[in-house]
C-alpha positions as a Markdown table, in Angstrom:
| # | Residue | x | y | z |
|---|---|---|---|---|
| 1 | Met | 36.1 | 27.8 | 5.6 |
| 2 | Asn | 34.7 | 30.2 | 3.0 |
| 3 | Phe | 36.2 | 28.1 | 0.3 |
| 4 | Leu | 34.4 | 25.0 | 1.6 |
| 5 | Lys | 31.1 | 26.9 | 1.8 |
| 6 | Tyr | 31.5 | 28.0 | -1.8 |
| 7 | Cys | 32.2 | 24.4 | -2.9 |
| 8 | Val | 29.0 | 23.2 | -1.2 |
| 9 | Leu | 27.0 | 25.9 | -2.8 |
| 10 | Ala | 28.5 | 25.1 | -6.2 |
| 11 | Val | 27.5 | 21.4 | -5.9 |
| 12 | Ala | 24.0 | 22.4 | -4.9 |
| 13 | Cys | 23.7 | 24.7 | -7.9 |
| 14 | Leu | 25.1 | 22.1 | -10.2 |
| 15 | Cys | 22.4 | 19.6 | -9.1 |
| 16 | Leu | 19.7 | 22.1 | -9.8 |
| 17 | Ile | 21.1 | 23.3 | -13.2 |
| 18 | Ser | 21.8 | 19.8 | -14.5 |
| 19 | Gly | 18.6 | 18.2 | -13.3 |
| 20 | Ala | 20.6 | 15.6 | -11.3 |
| 21 | Val | 19.2 | 14.2 | -8.1 |
| 22 | Cys | 21.4 | 14.7 | -5.1 |
| 23 | Ala | 22.1 | 11.9 | -2.7 |
| 24 | Asp | 20.0 | 13.4 | 0.1 |
| 25 | Glu | 16.9 | 13.1 | -2.1 |
| 26 | Tyr | 17.0 | 9.3 | -1.8 |
| 27 | Arg | 16.8 | 6.8 | 1.1 |
| 28 | Thr | 18.2 | 3.3 | 0.8 |
| 29 | Val | 16.1 | 0.4 | 1.9 |
| 30 | Val | 17.1 | -3.3 | 1.9 |
| 31 | Asp | 14.2 | -5.3 | 0.4 |
| 32 | Ser | 13.4 | -9.0 | 1.0 |
| 33 | Arg | 16.0 | -10.1 | -1.5 |
| 34 | Gly | 18.7 | -8.4 | 0.5 |
| 35 | Val | 19.1 | -5.8 | -2.4 |
| 36 | Asp | 19.8 | -2.2 | -1.6 |
| 37 | Val | 17.2 | -0.1 | -3.3 |
| 38 | Gln | 17.3 | 3.7 | -3.6 |
| 39 | Val | 13.9 | 5.2 | -3.4 |
| 40 | Pro | 13.0 | 8.9 | -3.5 |
| 41 | Met | 12.6 | 10.7 | -0.1 |
| 42 | Glu | 9.3 | 12.1 | -1.5 |
| 43 | Ile | 7.4 | 9.4 | -3.2 |
| 44 | Glu | 4.5 | 10.6 | -5.3 |
| 45 | Arg | 3.7 | 7.8 | -7.8 |
| 46 | Val | 3.7 | 4.1 | -6.9 |
| 47 | Val | 2.8 | 1.0 | -8.9 |
| 48 | Thr | 1.9 | -2.0 | -6.7 |
| 49 | Ile | 1.9 | -5.7 | -7.7 |
| 50 | Ser | 0.2 | -7.4 | -4.9 |
| 51 | Asp | -3.2 | -8.8 | -4.0 |
| 52 | Gly | -3.9 | -6.4 | -1.2 |
| 53 | Leu | -1.1 | -6.6 | 1.4 |
| 54 | Val | 0.9 | -3.7 | -0.1 |
| 55 | Glu | -2.2 | -1.6 | -0.9 |
| 56 | Gly | -3.7 | -2.2 | 2.5 |
| 57 | Thr | -0.5 | -1.3 | 4.3 |
| 58 | Met | -0.3 | 1.9 | 2.3 |
| 59 | Val | -3.9 | 2.8 | 3.5 |
| 60 | Ala | -2.8 | 2.1 | 7.1 |
| 61 | Leu | 0.3 | 4.3 | 6.6 |
| 62 | Gly | -1.7 | 7.1 | 4.9 |
| 63 | Val | 0.1 | 7.0 | 1.6 |
| 64 | Asp | -2.5 | 5.2 | -0.6 |
| 65 | Asp | -3.1 | 8.4 | -2.6 |
| 66 | Thr | 0.3 | 7.8 | -4.3 |
| 67 | Ile | -0.9 | 4.6 | -6.1 |
| 68 | Val | -1.2 | 5.2 | -9.8 |
| 69 | Gly | -1.3 | 1.6 | -11.1 |
| 70 | Ile | -1.8 | -1.9 | -9.9 |
| 71 | Gly | -0.9 | -5.4 | -10.9 |
| 72 | Ser | -3.7 | -7.5 | -9.5 |
| 73 | Ser | -7.3 | -7.9 | -10.8 |
| 74 | Cys | -8.3 | -9.2 | -7.4 |
| 75 | Ile | -8.2 | -5.9 | -5.6 |
| 76 | Pro | -11.1 | -4.1 | -7.3 |
| 77 | Gly | -12.6 | -7.4 | -8.6 |
| 78 | Lys | -16.0 | -6.9 | -10.2 |
| 79 | Gly | -16.9 | -4.2 | -7.8 |
| 80 | Thr | -18.8 | -6.6 | -5.6 |
| 81 | Trp | -19.1 | -10.4 | -5.5 |
| 82 | Thr | -22.2 | -12.5 | -4.9 |
| 83 | Tyr | -23.0 | -16.0 | -3.6 |
| 84 | Tyr | -26.0 | -18.2 | -3.9 |
| 85 | Tyr | -27.2 | -21.6 | -2.9 |
| 86 | Gln | -30.3 | -23.8 | -3.1 |
| 87 | Thr | -32.5 | -24.6 | -0.1 |
| 88 | Asp | -35.8 | -26.3 | 0.3 |
| 89 | Asp | -37.4 | -22.9 | 0.4 |
| 90 | Gly | -35.7 | -21.6 | -2.7 |
| 91 | Met | -32.5 | -19.9 | -3.8 |
| 92 | Val | -30.6 | -17.8 | -1.3 |
| 93 | Glu | -28.5 | -15.0 | -2.7 |
| 94 | Gly | -26.0 | -12.7 | -1.1 |
| 95 | Thr | -24.2 | -9.7 | -2.6 |
| 96 | Gly | -21.8 | -7.0 | -1.5 |
| 97 | Gly | -18.6 | -9.0 | -0.9 |
| 98 | Lys | -15.3 | -7.1 | -1.6 |
| 99 | Asn | -11.6 | -7.3 | -1.1 |
| 100 | Val | -10.9 | -5.1 | 1.9 |
| 101 | Val | -8.7 | -2.9 | -0.2 |
| 102 | Gly | -11.5 | -2.6 | -2.8 |
| 103 | Glu | -13.7 | -1.3 | 0.0 |
| 104 | Leu | -11.1 | 1.1 | 1.4 |
| 105 | Ile | -9.9 | 2.4 | -2.0 |
| 106 | Pro | -12.8 | 2.1 | -4.5 |
| 107 | Arg | -11.0 | 4.2 | -7.1 |
| 108 | Leu | -8.6 | 1.4 | -7.7 |
| 109 | Lys | -11.2 | -0.2 | -10.0 |
| 110 | Asp | -10.4 | 2.5 | -12.6 |
| 111 | Phe | -6.6 | 2.2 | -12.3 |
| 112 | Pro | -4.4 | 0.8 | -15.1 |
| 113 | His | -3.2 | -2.8 | -14.7 |
| 114 | Val | 0.5 | -3.4 | -15.4 |
| 115 | Val | 0.3 | -7.3 | -15.2 |
| 116 | Glu | -1.7 | -9.0 | -17.9 |
| 117 | Ser | -1.5 | -12.6 | -16.8 |
| 118 | Gly | 0.8 | -14.3 | -14.3 |
| 119 | Val | 4.0 | -12.4 | -14.5 |
| 120 | Ala | 3.4 | -11.0 | -18.0 |
| 121 | Met | 4.3 | -7.4 | -17.5 |
| 122 | Asn | 3.0 | -4.7 | -19.7 |
| 123 | Tyr | 6.1 | -2.5 | -19.8 |
| 124 | Glu | 4.5 | 0.2 | -22.0 |
| 125 | Thr | 1.8 | 0.7 | -19.4 |
| 126 | Leu | 4.3 | 0.6 | -16.6 |
| 127 | Thr | 6.6 | 3.2 | -18.1 |
| 128 | Ser | 3.7 | 5.5 | -19.1 |
| 129 | Leu | 2.7 | 5.7 | -15.4 |
| 130 | Glu | 6.2 | 7.2 | -14.6 |
| 131 | Pro | 6.3 | 5.5 | -11.1 |
| 132 | Asp | 8.8 | 6.7 | -8.5 |
| 133 | Val | 8.9 | 3.1 | -7.2 |
| 134 | Val | 7.4 | -0.3 | -8.0 |
| 135 | Ile | 6.5 | -2.5 | -5.1 |
| 136 | Met | 6.2 | -6.2 | -5.9 |
| 137 | Arg | 5.0 | -8.9 | -3.5 |
| 138 | Leu | 6.2 | -12.5 | -4.4 |
| 139 | Gly | 4.1 | -15.5 | -3.5 |
| 140 | Ser | 0.8 | -13.9 | -4.2 |
| 141 | Cys | -1.7 | -14.9 | -6.8 |
| 142 | Ser | -0.4 | -12.2 | -9.1 |
| 143 | Ile | 3.3 | -13.2 | -8.7 |
| 144 | Pro | 3.1 | -16.8 | -7.3 |
| 145 | Thr | 6.8 | -17.8 | -7.2 |
| 146 | Thr | 10.3 | -16.7 | -6.4 |
| 147 | Glu | 11.9 | -19.4 | -8.6 |
| 148 | Asn | 10.9 | -18.6 | -12.1 |
| 149 | Asp | 13.0 | -17.6 | -15.1 |
| 150 | Lys | 10.2 | -15.4 | -16.4 |
| 151 | Leu | 9.9 | -13.6 | -13.1 |
| 152 | Gln | 13.7 | -13.0 | -12.9 |
| 153 | Lys | 13.6 | -11.5 | -16.4 |
| 154 | Thr | 10.7 | -9.3 | -15.3 |
| 155 | Ile | 12.7 | -8.0 | -12.3 |
| 156 | Gln | 15.7 | -7.4 | -14.5 |
| 157 | Thr | 13.7 | -5.6 | -17.1 |
| 158 | Ile | 12.1 | -3.3 | -14.6 |
| 159 | Glu | 15.4 | -2.5 | -13.0 |
| 160 | Ser | 17.0 | -1.9 | -16.5 |
| 161 | Leu | 14.3 | 0.9 | -16.9 |
| 162 | Glu | 15.9 | 2.5 | -13.9 |
| 163 | Ile | 12.7 | 2.3 | -12.0 |
| 164 | Pro | 13.3 | 1.6 | -8.3 |
| 165 | Leu | 11.9 | -1.9 | -7.5 |
| 166 | Val | 11.2 | -3.0 | -4.0 |
| 167 | Val | 10.5 | -6.8 | -3.7 |
| 168 | Leu | 8.6 | -8.3 | -0.7 |
| 169 | Tyr | 8.7 | -11.9 | 0.2 |
| 170 | Ser | 5.4 | -13.2 | 1.5 |
| 171 | Pro | 5.2 | -16.2 | 3.9 |
| 172 | Asn | 4.9 | -18.4 | 0.8 |
| 173 | Cys | 8.5 | -17.6 | -0.1 |
| 174 | Tyr | 10.0 | -19.5 | 2.8 |
| 175 | Asp | 10.4 | -23.2 | 3.4 |
| 176 | Gln | 8.6 | -23.0 | 6.7 |
| 177 | Ser | 5.4 | -21.0 | 7.1 |
| 178 | Asn | 5.7 | -18.1 | 9.6 |
| 179 | Leu | 3.0 | -15.4 | 9.7 |
| 180 | Glu | 5.4 | -13.1 | 11.7 |
| 181 | Thr | 7.1 | -12.4 | 8.3 |
| 182 | Val | 4.0 | -10.4 | 7.4 |
| 183 | Ser | 5.1 | -7.9 | 10.0 |
| 184 | Asp | 8.5 | -7.8 | 8.4 |
| 185 | Glu | 6.8 | -6.8 | 5.2 |
| 186 | Val | 4.9 | -4.1 | 6.9 |
| 187 | Asn | 8.0 | -2.7 | 8.5 |
| 188 | Leu | 9.8 | -2.7 | 5.2 |
| 189 | Leu | 7.0 | -0.7 | 3.6 |
| 190 | Gly | 7.3 | 1.7 | 6.5 |
| 191 | Glu | 11.0 | 2.2 | 5.6 |
| 192 | Val | 10.1 | 2.8 | 1.9 |
| 193 | Phe | 7.7 | 5.6 | 2.8 |
| 194 | Gly | 9.6 | 7.0 | 5.8 |
| 195 | Lys | 6.8 | 5.9 | 8.1 |
| 196 | Glu | 8.8 | 3.5 | 10.3 |
| 197 | Asp | 7.0 | 4.4 | 13.6 |
| 198 | Glu | 3.5 | 3.9 | 12.1 |
| 199 | Ala | 4.5 | 0.6 | 10.5 |
| 200 | Asn | 6.0 | -0.7 | 13.7 |
| 201 | Lys | 2.8 | 0.0 | 15.5 |
| 202 | Ile | 0.8 | -2.0 | 13.0 |
| 203 | Ala | 3.3 | -4.8 | 13.0 |
| 204 | Asp | 3.3 | -5.0 | 16.8 |
| 205 | Tyr | -0.5 | -5.1 | 16.8 |
| 206 | Leu | -0.6 | -8.0 | 14.3 |
| 207 | Asn | 2.0 | -9.9 | 16.3 |
| 208 | Ser | 0.1 | -9.3 | 19.6 |
| 209 | Gln | -3.0 | -10.9 | 18.2 |
| 210 | Leu | -1.0 | -13.9 | 16.9 |
| 211 | Glu | 0.7 | -14.3 | 20.3 |
| 212 | Met | -2.6 | -14.0 | 22.2 |
| 213 | Ile | -4.1 | -16.9 | 20.3 |
| 214 | Ile | -1.0 | -19.0 | 20.8 |
| 215 | Glu | -0.9 | -18.2 | 24.5 |
| 216 | Arg | -4.5 | -19.2 | 25.0 |
| 217 | Thr | -4.2 | -22.6 | 23.2 |
| 218 | Gln | -0.7 | -23.7 | 23.7 |
| 219 | Asn | -1.3 | -25.9 | 26.7 |
| 220 | Ile | -4.2 | -27.9 | 25.3 |
| 221 | Ala | -3.5 | -31.7 | 25.8 |
| 222 | Asp | -3.3 | -33.7 | 22.6 |
| 223 | Glu | -6.3 | -35.8 | 23.5 |
| 224 | Glu | -8.4 | -32.7 | 24.0 |
| 225 | Lys | -7.6 | -31.1 | 20.6 |
| 226 | Pro | -10.6 | -31.0 | 18.3 |
| 227 | Thr | -10.3 | -31.9 | 14.6 |
| 228 | Val | -10.8 | -29.0 | 12.3 |
| 229 | Leu | -11.6 | -29.3 | 8.6 |
| 230 | Met | -10.8 | -26.3 | 6.5 |
| 231 | Phe | -13.3 | -26.7 | 3.7 |
| 232 | Gly | -13.7 | -24.8 | 0.4 |
| 233 | Leu | -17.1 | -25.6 | -1.0 |
| 234 | Thr | -17.4 | -26.1 | -4.7 |
| 235 | Ser | -19.2 | -23.5 | -6.7 |
| 236 | Tyr | -22.9 | -24.0 | -7.3 |
| 237 | Asn | -24.1 | -23.5 | -10.9 |
| 238 | Ala | -27.8 | -22.7 | -11.2 |
| 239 | Asp | -27.9 | -24.6 | -14.5 |
| 240 | Phe | -25.8 | -27.6 | -13.7 |
| 241 | Gly | -26.0 | -28.0 | -9.9 |
| 242 | Met | -23.0 | -29.1 | -7.9 |
| 243 | Ser | -19.6 | -30.1 | -9.3 |
| 244 | Ala | -19.7 | -33.8 | -10.1 |
| 245 | Asn | -16.2 | -34.2 | -8.6 |
| 246 | Gly | -17.2 | -33.7 | -5.0 |
| 247 | Pro | -18.5 | -31.2 | -2.5 |
| 248 | Gly | -15.3 | -29.2 | -2.0 |
| 249 | Val | -11.6 | -29.0 | -1.5 |
| 250 | Thr | -9.6 | -29.3 | 1.7 |
| 251 | Tyr | -6.0 | -28.9 | 2.8 |
| 252 | Gly | -3.4 | -31.5 | 3.8 |
| 253 | Leu | -0.7 | -31.3 | 6.4 |
| 254 | Asn | 1.9 | -29.4 | 4.3 |
| 255 | Thr | -0.2 | -26.3 | 3.7 |
| 256 | Pro | -0.4 | -22.8 | 5.2 |
| 257 | Glu | -4.0 | -23.8 | 6.3 |
| 258 | Ala | -2.7 | -26.7 | 8.3 |
| 259 | Tyr | 0.0 | -24.5 | 9.8 |
| 260 | Met | -2.7 | -22.1 | 11.1 |
| 261 | Ile | -4.8 | -24.9 | 12.5 |
| 262 | Glu | -2.0 | -26.9 | 14.1 |
| 263 | Asp | 0.9 | -24.6 | 14.8 |
| 264 | Ile | -1.0 | -21.5 | 15.8 |
| 265 | Val | -4.4 | -22.6 | 17.1 |
| 266 | Asn | -3.0 | -25.9 | 18.4 |
| 267 | Ala | -5.9 | -28.0 | 17.1 |
| 268 | Lys | -5.8 | -31.0 | 14.7 |
| 269 | Asn | -6.1 | -30.7 | 11.0 |
| 270 | Ala | -8.8 | -33.2 | 10.0 |
| 271 | Phe | -7.3 | -34.1 | 6.7 |
| 272 | Arg | -4.2 | -36.1 | 7.5 |
| 273 | Ser | -2.8 | -36.4 | 4.0 |
| 274 | Asp | 0.6 | -34.9 | 2.9 |
| 275 | Ile | -0.7 | -34.2 | -0.6 |
| 276 | Gly | -1.3 | -30.5 | 0.0 |
| 277 | Thr | -4.5 | -28.9 | -1.4 |
| 278 | Thr | -6.9 | -31.4 | -2.9 |
| 279 | Pro | -8.7 | -30.8 | -6.2 |
| 280 | Thr | -11.8 | -32.0 | -4.5 |
| 281 | Val | -12.8 | -34.6 | -1.8 |
| 282 | Ser | -15.7 | -36.9 | -2.1 |
| 283 | Thr | -18.7 | -36.9 | 0.2 |
| 284 | Glu | -17.6 | -40.2 | 1.5 |
| 285 | Gln | -14.2 | -38.8 | 2.5 |
| 286 | Val | -15.7 | -35.9 | 4.4 |
| 287 | Leu | -18.1 | -38.2 | 6.2 |
| 288 | Ala | -15.2 | -40.5 | 7.1 |
| 289 | Met | -13.2 | -37.6 | 8.6 |
| 290 | Asp | -16.3 | -36.4 | 10.5 |
| 291 | Pro | -14.5 | -33.4 | 11.9 |
| 292 | Asp | -15.5 | -31.7 | 15.2 |
| 293 | Val | -15.3 | -28.3 | 13.5 |
| 294 | Val | -15.7 | -27.2 | 9.9 |
| 295 | Val | -14.3 | -23.8 | 8.8 |
| 296 | Leu | -15.5 | -22.7 | 5.4 |
| 297 | Ser | -12.8 | -20.8 | 3.4 |
| 298 | Thr | -13.0 | -18.7 | 0.3 |
| 299 | Trp | -13.1 | -21.1 | -2.6 |
| 300 | Cys | -15.1 | -20.5 | -5.8 |
| 301 | Gly | -16.4 | -17.5 | -3.9 |
| 302 | His | -17.6 | -17.0 | -0.4 |
| 303 | His | -19.6 | -19.7 | 1.5 |
| 304 | Pro | -21.6 | -18.6 | 4.6 |
| 305 | Val | -22.2 | -21.0 | 7.5 |
| 306 | Glu | -25.9 | -21.3 | 6.6 |
| 307 | Glu | -25.0 | -22.8 | 3.2 |
| 308 | Leu | -23.6 | -26.0 | 4.9 |
| 309 | Tyr | -26.5 | -26.1 | 7.3 |
| 310 | Asn | -29.4 | -25.5 | 4.9 |
| 311 | Ser | -28.3 | -26.1 | 1.3 |
| 312 | Thr | -29.9 | -29.0 | -0.5 |
| 313 | Asn | -26.6 | -29.4 | -2.3 |
| 314 | Tyr | -25.0 | -30.7 | 0.9 |
| 315 | Lys | -27.8 | -32.8 | 2.4 |
| 316 | Asn | -25.4 | -35.8 | 2.6 |
| 317 | Leu | -23.1 | -33.7 | 4.8 |
| 318 | His | -25.8 | -32.8 | 7.3 |
| 319 | Glu | -24.9 | -36.0 | 9.2 |
| 320 | Leu | -21.5 | -34.5 | 10.1 |
| 321 | Ser | -20.9 | -34.0 | 13.8 |
| 322 | Ala | -19.9 | -30.4 | 13.2 |
| 323 | Val | -23.2 | -29.7 | 11.4 |
| 324 | Lys | -25.4 | -31.4 | 14.0 |
| 325 | Asn | -23.6 | -29.5 | 16.8 |
| 326 | Arg | -23.6 | -26.3 | 14.8 |
| 327 | Arg | -19.9 | -25.9 | 14.9 |
| 328 | Val | -19.4 | -24.5 | 11.4 |
| 329 | Ala | -17.7 | -21.2 | 11.0 |
| 330 | Ser | -16.9 | -19.1 | 7.9 |
| 331 | Leu | -13.7 | -17.2 | 7.3 |
| 332 | Pro | -13.8 | -13.6 | 6.1 |
| 333 | Phe | -14.2 | -13.2 | 2.3 |
| 334 | Met | -10.6 | -13.1 | 0.9 |
| 335 | Pro | -10.6 | -13.3 | -2.9 |
| 336 | Cys | -7.2 | -14.5 | -4.3 |
| 337 | Asn | -6.1 | -15.6 | -0.9 |
| 338 | Cys | -3.0 | -17.3 | -2.2 |
| 339 | Val | -1.1 | -15.9 | 0.8 |
| 340 | Arg | -2.1 | -14.2 | 4.0 |
| 341 | Arg | -2.6 | -10.4 | 4.1 |
| 342 | Leu | -3.1 | -8.0 | 6.9 |
| 343 | Glu | -6.4 | -9.7 | 7.8 |
| 344 | Tyr | -4.8 | -13.0 | 8.7 |
| 345 | Pro | -5.5 | -12.5 | 12.5 |
| 346 | Ile | -9.2 | -12.5 | 11.6 |
| 347 | Glu | -8.8 | -15.9 | 10.0 |
| 348 | Leu | -6.9 | -17.2 | 13.0 |
| 349 | Met | -9.5 | -15.8 | 15.5 |
| 350 | Val | -12.4 | -17.5 | 13.6 |
| 351 | Ile | -10.5 | -20.8 | 13.7 |
| 352 | Ala | -9.5 | -20.5 | 17.3 |
| 353 | Lys | -13.0 | -19.4 | 18.5 |
| 354 | Ala | -14.6 | -22.2 | 16.6 |
| 355 | Ala | -12.2 | -24.8 | 17.9 |
| 356 | Tyr | -12.0 | -23.6 | 21.5 |
| 357 | Pro | -15.1 | -21.6 | 22.4 |
| 358 | Asp | -14.4 | -21.8 | 26.1 |
| 359 | Gln | -10.8 | -20.4 | 25.8 |
| 360 | Phe | -12.3 | -17.5 | 23.8 |
| 361 | Ser | -15.6 | -17.0 | 25.6 |
| 362 | Asp | -14.7 | -13.4 | 26.5 |
| 363 | Ile | -14.2 | -12.5 | 22.8 |
| 364 | Lys | -17.1 | -11.7 | 20.5 |
| 365 | Val | -15.6 | -11.9 | 17.1 |
| 366 | His | -18.2 | -9.5 | 15.7 |
| 367 | Glu | -17.0 | -6.8 | 18.1 |
| 368 | Trp | -13.3 | -7.8 | 18.1 |
| 369 | Val | -13.1 | -7.5 | 14.3 |
| 370 | Leu | -14.3 | -3.9 | 14.5 |
| 371 | Asp | -11.4 | -3.2 | 16.8 |
| 372 | Phe | -9.1 | -5.0 | 14.4 |
| 373 | Tyr | -10.1 | -2.8 | 11.5 |
| 374 | Gln | -9.8 | 0.4 | 13.5 |
| 375 | Asn | -6.4 | -0.6 | 15.0 |
| 376 | Val | -4.9 | -1.6 | 11.7 |
| 377 | Tyr | -6.4 | 0.8 | 9.2 |
| 378 | Gly | -7.1 | 3.7 | 11.5 |
| 379 | Val | -10.8 | 3.9 | 10.3 |
| 380 | Asp | -13.8 | 5.0 | 12.3 |
| 381 | Glu | -16.4 | 2.6 | 13.6 |
| 382 | Glu | -18.8 | 3.2 | 10.7 |
| 383 | Thr | -16.1 | 2.3 | 8.2 |
| 384 | Ala | -15.2 | -0.8 | 10.3 |
| 385 | Ile | -18.8 | -2.0 | 10.2 |
| 386 | Asp | -18.7 | -1.6 | 6.4 |
| 387 | Leu | -15.5 | -3.6 | 6.2 |
| 388 | Arg | -17.1 | -6.4 | 8.3 |
| 389 | Ser | -20.0 | -6.5 | 5.8 |
| 390 | Ala | -17.6 | -6.4 | 2.8 |
| 391 | Gln | -15.8 | -9.5 | 4.2 |
| 392 | Trp | -19.2 | -11.2 | 4.8 |
| 393 | Met | -18.6 | -11.4 | 8.5 |
| 394 | Asp | -22.1 | -10.3 | 9.5 |
| 395 | Trp | -22.9 | -13.9 | 10.3 |
| 396 | Thr | -20.9 | -13.4 | 13.5 |
| 397 | Val | -23.4 | -10.8 | 14.5 |
| 398 | Asp | -26.4 | -13.0 | 13.7 |
| 399 | Glu | -24.9 | -15.9 | 15.7 |
| 400 | Asp | -23.3 | -13.7 | 18.4 |
| 401 | Phe | -20.1 | -15.5 | 17.6 |
C-alpha cells in the first residue's frame, strides 16, 4: 500500500516538474461533429467564431469574461446602427440598434478579430491570443457552411496548432430545420465550461417557449390560417431613393423563415415559391400576394412597422390588406441573422402574435420579452429594458403589442 502511495506521489511530482498536464486537468466533450475534444477543466482564454449564439450563451453561463478574441464583425458592429425613411412630413431617423451581445458585452468592440473574410483565418492573431479553446459555430454568417474544402483546411490547421477546437452545428447544418438543435448547442457549451445545470435550464426554457407557441396554434384549421409575408425591405438611400429592383426580399417555402411560419406558428407562407430567398420582389408581386400579415425582418438594416405604414417609398404598398388592417409587425433587430440565435423565440412570438392575436391575447410581447431576457441572460429588469430598445422592440410598447 505504501509503495502504491509513493507511485501516485511520484507521478504527481513528475507532472509538476516536467510541466505536463495531467489527465484530470481536462474534460472530454463530444462536439457536433462527433469528435472527442479535450478542453481544460479551468478555461481562462476563449476565442469565439460565431455571430452571437456562443457569446450570448457564455453571458448566460457567466463565463463571458474568458473571451479574448472573436471571429465575427457582426457582434460589436459599428457600436450602434441607425435606420431612416422618408415620409410626407420629412425624414424619420432611428438610432441605437445593437446586436444583443454587443449590448451585453460592449468591450467586444475592442477585441481582436481572428477571421478576416469568410473562413479566412488569421492564424498569427489566433496563436498570439493563446486560447485555451476555440469555439466555432458553423452555418453562421461568419462560417456559412459545413461542406467547404477551405473550412476543412481551417479546422485541420487549428487542430494542428494543438488548440482545442469545439465545433457547433447550427440548425442550418441539417437537412431539415429544427430549432430544438439550438438547445443542443447550449447544452454542449454547458459541458465545455462545466456548467451543465445552468445550460440545461436555459435550453429547457427556450424549448418551453417553442412548445407553447406550437401548442396554441397546432389545431388551427387549414382554411383559417392567415397568410404571412416575411418581408425584408430594401435599403433607402438618401441620394438615390429606393432600389430600382423592387421594394424588398421575401422567403420561399424551402427556407428557415417558411419553417417558422408554417411548421411552428402553423400559418401559411404567403410566398409559395420553392426558389428560397429572393433577390427582390416587385411591387406587383407583393400586391398580388396581398398577405393577411406582413412581418418585417432585418434586411439592409432594421425596418420599423411605421416605415411600411408611412414611408413615401412604399405608397404603392399601402393598398395591402395587412397595411389597411394594421397587421404589420417587425422582428427584433438581428444583424447577420443567417441562422437563429438565443433570441429565436422572440421572432416566433412576434410572428405568432401577429398571425393569431386571439390565441395570444393574454400575452403582451413588450412585457413577455422582458421576462425572456431575464430568464435567458439572468439580467435585471433595467438591463432587459435596454435590450428591448437595442433590438428596436419598443414599437411593441407604443402599440401595446
